[in-house]
N, C-alpha and C positions, 0 to 999 in steps of 0.2 A: 522554432516551429514558430510560425509569422503569423499574426492577426489573422490576413486572410485564409487562415489554413484553420480558424478554431471551428468553422462548421463540420469539421472530420472529427470532434473530439465528441464523447459522451455529452457532455452537459449542451451543447451546443447543437449537437443534432438535429437536423429537419429543418435548420431556421436558413434562410438566405440571406446574402453578404449586408444586404441594407440592414434587415433584422440583428446581425451580430453588432452592425453599426451601432445600432438603436438599445443595444443589450449594455454596449459596456459604454454608452451614456449613460443610461439608465441607472445602470450598476454601480456605479463611482469603481469603474475598473481603474487600476494601477500597477504599473510595472516594476518589478524589483528582483534584479540581479543578483546571485547569489554567490560565495567561493564554498569547495567543500570544506565540510566540517562546521559553517555558518549556523548557527544557530536562527531559526526563522520564527519559531514561535514556541515562546514557555511555561513549563506548567505552572500554575494557578491564577496565570492571567484569564480576563475575558476578553472575546476577540466576535467583530460584528460582521468581521470579512470572511470567506471561504478563499482556497489557493488554488491554484490551477497550478500545473506545471506546464512550461513552455517549454524549458530544454533541460537534458539533467534528471536529477534523482534525488529524492528526499526521503528520507528515514523516521516515521513515528515509531516514538522510543518512551516506555516509563523507564521512570530512575527512582527508586525508593528513597526512604533517609539515610540507608547506609551504604550507598554508592551501586549497587544491584542494580544493572540494565537487562531492562528487556526488550527487543525488539519485535515489535506488534504488526509492523508491516512497512513496505513502502510503497512509491507514486514517482511513475516516470510519465512521458513525453503524455500529454493528454488527462492525465489522471486527477481527479482532486484531494484536496487533505482539509483537513479540519474543518468539514464543512456541517457536522455534525455539532459543534459546539460555538458556529459561526451561528447556527440556526437556533439556538440556546445561547443567545449571548447572558443572559444574567449565571453561566454556568460556568465555574473557571477550569480551565485547559488542567486533565488531570495527565498530561503527558506532552514530551517537545517533540520539535519537527525539526528537524536537522539536516542541514545538507549533505546527501552524500557525493555527492560531485558537485563542480562550478557547472553554474546553470541560469536558467530565469524563470520567474511564477506571476503567474497576472492575479490580482487579489481582487473577489467581488464581492460588492455589499449583499446580503442576504434577506434582506427583507423583504423587499418585493417580490422577492421569488416563494416567499411565503404568503405574501396575499396577490396573486397575479393580477386578477381582476378581470378584467374582457380584452386584454391584450391577447393575440393569440400567440404569437412570440413568446410572453413571457408565460402564459399556461403551458407550453410545450416543451420549455425550460424545468417550471415546475416539476413536468410529468415526470423528465430527464432526471432531476435530482430526486426524488422520488426511488426510480429503478436503480440509479448509483446507490443508495442506501439501502436498497434491498440486496445487491448483491455484495457491499460491506459486509450487511450481516449475514449473511451466509457464509463469508469468508472468514466471519470471528467463529462460528458455528464450527467451520471447517478446523479450524486451528484451536480449540479446546479439547477434539479428536485426536490432534498430535501430541497435545501437548498431556493429556489424559491417563496414558499408563504412566507407571509408576516409576520405571526403569528407565536410560538412556537408549538402548538398543531398543525398547516397544518404542519410543515415539520414534526414535528412527526409522525404524520396518513403518509406522503410522504412516510417516508423513512423504517417504519416498514411494511407498504403496499410491497414495495417493496421485502426486508427481507422475509414475508412471500410468495411470490408468488414467490423467488428461494431458497427457503426452500421445498415449494411444501406443506407447514404447514402452519395451524395458530401462532403453539406454535414453537418457537426459540431462539438462544444464541446470544446476543449481542456481536459484536466482539471488544467493548469497555467499559471501567465503564464508572459510570455517569462522570466525568471531562471531560473523552476524547470522549463521547456522544456530549455531550456540546461544547466542541470545534469543532466537526467534525460539527455540525449543526450551530455554527457560532451565538451561543446563551448566556445567562448568565446560571453558573450551579441552582445556585437556583433558576431561574425563569424556568428551565426544570425541574427541580424538583417537583416545585409546581405545574406546566401544566402537568406531569404525577400524582401525585397524586391525580390531580381534575377528569384525565381521567378515572383513577380506580376507582373512586365515581361513574363516573359516567355508570359505565360496560361497559366502549369500552375496557378494558384490563385487566390481572391478573401480576403483577410484581414481580418476583422473582431476586435476586443480577444479577443476568444478563441475565436470563430468561424471556420471555413476553411470552405470550398469547393472542392472541385476541380474540376479542370473537363478529366475523364479520364469519357469513357465507361467504363460499370460492367463492361462486358465486359473490358477492360483491364487492369481489378485483379485 
């Protein structure tokens, strides 16, 4: 993504090209290329700049003291990451931000977005940031629904049902590979693979490498 395309992203939506240029200067914008598996932000650190993915993808991960990793989410082109922590600079990160592919991120100081004053473009960006935060909170609430079931099969069924409803189709593509899906659902990868294989033998679904087809009538979802 080129800088001139930023107005198409959720954070810069509604801004003119000139206002985008003003924003980049006012928000102390800096570009940072990254390589796959690179640690962009580390748990325990405090930050003042939020990130916006220009190209590639990043994962938001929690790593406990025993080394168990939970995948909390991902950000692709145009998406923000670490914006909550950037708006609360006294709060240390509880998560790591790790590159899921090669790419580039744009980092922006959050302080002026919290105090937009009379600048129309700053007010628009502050409104956009609030909407983004609200959507992410909704996403976290949905994830709680996926991880609430006690069994792996229950978690898989909850998540796959939600994806089917979102895509309005019983066939959809998973946003994660098998390990990432296990991390996202908070389960062991081997146990997940075993559960998926059993669900396929039970006739509940058909699996591809990343594709899923549910064998359930739409009205039952």
